[in-house]
C-alpha positions in Angstrom: 50.7 80.8 168.4 54.5 78.9 169.1 54.1 75.4 169.8 57.0 74.1 172.6 57.3 71.0 171.2 60.8 70.6 170.1 63.4 67.7 169.6 66.7 67.6 168.3 67.6 64.8 165.4 71.2 63.3 165.1 72.3 62.1 161.8 74.6 59.2 162.9 74.7 56.7 160.3 77.7 57.8 157.9 80.9 55.7 157.2 83.7 58.1 158.5 86.0 57.1 155.4 88.3 60.3 156.0 88.6 59.3 159.7 89.2 55.8 159.1 86.1 54.9 161.6 83.0 55.1 163.2 83.5 58.7 164.4 80.1 59.3 165.9 81.1 56.8 168.1 84.4 57.9 169.3 84.1 58.1 173.4 85.6 61.4 174.9 86.2 61.9 178.6 86.7 59.8 181.3 82.8 58.7 181.1 83.6 57.9 177.4 80.6 60.0 175.8 80.1 60.3 172.5 80.6 63.8 171.0 76.7 64.2 169.9 76.0 63.5 173.5 77.1 66.4 174.7 74.4 68.6 171.9 71.9 66.3 174.1 73.1 67.4 177.3 72.9 71.3 175.9 69.3 70.4 174.2 68.3 69.1 177.9 69.5 71.8 179.8 67.4 74.4 177.6 64.4 72.1 177.1 64.5 70.2 174.4 61.7 67.5 174.9 63.2 64.4 173.0 66.0 62.9 170.9 66.0 61.0 168.1 69.5 59.2 166.8 69.6 58.1 163.1 71.8 55.4 162.4 73.0 52.8 159.8 72.1 49.1 160.7 74.0 47.4 163.2 74.6 50.4 165.2 71.5 50.5 167.2 72.4 48.7 170.2 75.5 50.3 170.8 74.1 53.9 171.0 70.9 52.5 172.8 73.3 51.3 175.5 75.2 54.5 175.6 72.4 57.0 175.8 70.4 55.1 178.6 73.3 55.4 181.2 71.8 58.9 181.4 68.9 59.4 179.7 65.5 58.1 179.9 64.3 55.5 177.2 61.0 57.6 176.9 63.1 60.8 175.9 65.0 59.0 173.1 64.8 56.8 169.9 67.0 55.4 167.3 66.1 55.2 164.1 67.6 53.0 162.0 68.2 54.0 158.2 67.3 51.4 155.9 68.7 50.7 152.6 69.4 48.2 150.5 73.1 48.9 149.7 76.3 49.1 151.7 76.9 53.3 151.3 74.7 55.3 153.0 72.0 57.2 150.7 72.5 60.4 152.1 71.8 63.2 154.9 68.4 63.7 153.4 67.7 59.8 153.4 68.8 59.8 156.9 66.3 62.6 157.9 63.3 61.0 156.2 63.2 58.4 158.8 62.2 60.7 161.3 58.7 60.6 159.1 55.8 59.5 160.8 57.8 59.8 164.5 57.5 63.4 165.3 54.6 66.3 165.0 56.9 68.8 166.2 59.2 71.1 164.8 63.2 69.8 165.0 66.9 71.1 165.2 69.2 68.7 163.2 72.7 68.4 163.7 75.7 65.9 162.5 76.9 63.3 165.4 80.6 64.3 164.5 80.4 68.1 165.1 80.2 69.9 168.0 78.0 72.8 167.9 78.1 74.8 171.3 75.9 75.3 173.9 75.0 78.9 172.2 73.6 77.3 168.9 71.4 75.0 170.4 69.9 77.7 172.7 69.3 79.9 170.1 67.6 77.4 167.8 65.0 76.8 171.2 64.8 80.5 171.1 63.9 80.8 167.4 61.3 78.3 167.7 59.7 79.7 170.5 59.4 82.9 169.5 57.6 81.4 166.1 60.2 80.8 163.5 60.0 77.8 161.6 62.8 77.7 159.6 66.4 78.3 160.4 70.1 77.9 159.2 72.3 77.7 162.3 75.7 78.9 160.3 79.1 79.4 161.7 82.1 81.6 159.8 84.2 79.9 157.0 87.7 80.5 158.8 86.2 78.9 162.1 85.2 75.6 160.1 88.5 74.5 158.4 90.5 71.5 158.9 94.4 71.8 159.4 94.6 68.4 158.3 93.0 68.5 154.7 90.3 69.8 152.7 87.1 70.5 153.4 83.5 70.2 151.5 81.3 73.4 153.0 78.0 74.9 152.0 78.2 78.7 151.3 75.3 80.6 152.3 74.0 83.2 150.5 71.8 85.7 152.1 68.5 87.8 151.0 66.9 90.3 153.9 68.1 87.9 156.9 67.1 84.7 155.0 68.8 81.8 153.4 68.7 82.5 149.0 70.9 79.5 148.3 73.6 77.6 149.0 76.1 75.7 146.9 78.3 73.2 147.9 82.1 73.9 147.3 84.6 71.2 147.6 87.8 71.0 148.8 88.4 74.2 151.0 91.5 74.9 153.0 93.6 77.7 154.0 96.8 78.0 152.1 99.4 81.2 152.7 96.5 83.0 154.7 93.9 82.7 152.2 90.7 80.1 152.0 90.9 78.5 148.7 88.8 75.5 146.8 90.2 73.2 144.5 90.0 75.8 141.3 92.0 78.7 143.5 88.5 80.9 144.2 89.4 83.0 147.1 86.4 83.1 150.2 86.2 85.6 152.7 87.0 84.5 156.2 83.6 85.5 157.7 81.5 83.6 154.9 78.7 82.1 156.5 78.8 78.4 156.0 75.9 75.3 156.5 77.3 72.7 159.2 74.3 71.1 158.7 72.1 72.5 161.8 69.1 73.3 160.6 65.6 74.1 162.8 62.6 72.8 160.7 59.0 72.4 160.8 57.3 69.1 160.8 55.9 69.5 157.3 59.0 69.8 155.8 59.1 65.6 156.7 56.2 64.9 154.1 58.1 67.3 151.1 61.6 65.4 152.0 60.0 61.7 152.1 58.5 62.5 148.2 61.9 63.9 147.5 63.9 60.9 149.0 61.1 58.4 147.0 61.8 59.9 143.2 65.6 59.7 144.5 65.7 56.2 145.2 63.4 55.5 142.3 65.6 57.5 139.9 69.0 56.7 141.1 68.2 52.8 142.3 71.0 51.3 140.2 73.5 53.9 141.7 75.3 52.6 144.2 77.5 55.9 145.0 74.9 58.7 144.7 73.7 60.3 147.8 70.9 62.6 148.1 71.8 65.3 150.6 69.8 67.6 152.7 71.0 70.8 151.9 69.6 70.2 148.3 66.4 69.6 149.6 66.3 72.5 151.7 67.0 74.6 148.8 64.1 72.7 146.9 61.9 73.5 149.5 62.9 77.7 149.6 62.6 77.4 145.8 59.2 75.9 146.2 58.5 78.7 149.2 57.3 76.0 151.1 58.9 78.0 154.0 61.3 80.8 154.7 64.8 79.9 156.1 66.4 82.6 158.7 70.2 82.9 158.3 71.5 83.1 161.6 74.8 83.4 162.4 76.3 81.1 165.4 77.9 82.6 168.3 79.4 79.6 169.6 82.8 77.9 168.9 82.4 74.7 166.2 85.0 71.8 165.9 84.6 68.3 164.4 85.9 64.8 163.2 86.5 65.0 159.7 90.3 63.3 159.7 91.5 61.4 162.2 94.2 63.9 162.7 91.2 66.3 163.9 90.6 64.0 167.2 93.8 65.2 169.7 92.0 69.1 168.8 88.7 67.7 170.1 89.8 65.8 172.9 91.6 69.2 174.3 88.6 70.7 173.3 86.3 69.1 175.5 88.7 68.5 178.1 88.6 72.6 178.5 85.0 72.9 178.3 84.9 70.4 181.3 87.5 72.2 183.3 85.9 75.4 182.7 82.7 74.0 183.9 80.7 74.3 180.8 79.8 70.4 181.0 80.4 68.5 184.4 82.2 64.9 184.5 79.2 62.9 184.6 75.7 64.2 182.7 72.5 64.5 184.9 70.1 62.0 184.3 67.0 63.2 182.2 63.5 62.1 182.7 
């Protein structure tokens, strides 16, 4: 019987090197909401029980003060991505902070991406119907930046499930074709992961082991990171669970480069003007 316990997990510990600052706390609109707060509001409206936000040390007070303006402290928790070096250890390490904090299913999202109401509603519906794990993917053409190349996780499908995810770097649109750094061509409708994952609590034990092994083997390397898609691939290969591959039916936009900010501002203004979001979020208790 499917459980009703579902949390939203926001990964907000990155450095924002290409953006030139802490893009995860870039304010938007008259109320100065962070981009990931729109996902929090969407989650609240469809029935998620709690929000966890993973931040690097020093950000916790800012994020706490921001969220408590409209979310009861009982409904959110700040998790600090503790580590011994300045550069974050990666998205897998960030998510491992959730281990021991939550026993239900959860949806993982990046703090610097907008995923849309339809994706969050779809994740909720999948979990309620008993789906353990899913990749909610976008079409490649809708995730490119006009301001520089991007890295994307190309999804390979088999019988409706994710078979393999392959990281491809430096993807960009050139002369109406999507090319990588070696001029390989990609179809516009190729499904790519934007780090939107529905996952079961059982994955956290597996992830914790992977992260501990990574730290033990690479403690001297100050740059190497452990990424969530790689750990999910290992879980698939180990037959821990199947990951349903679902094409998201919503609009994505994000903050990779500073020049992406103006488009994000315009998109959110349009969403407010068309009534998708109120200017002031309702109180989540």
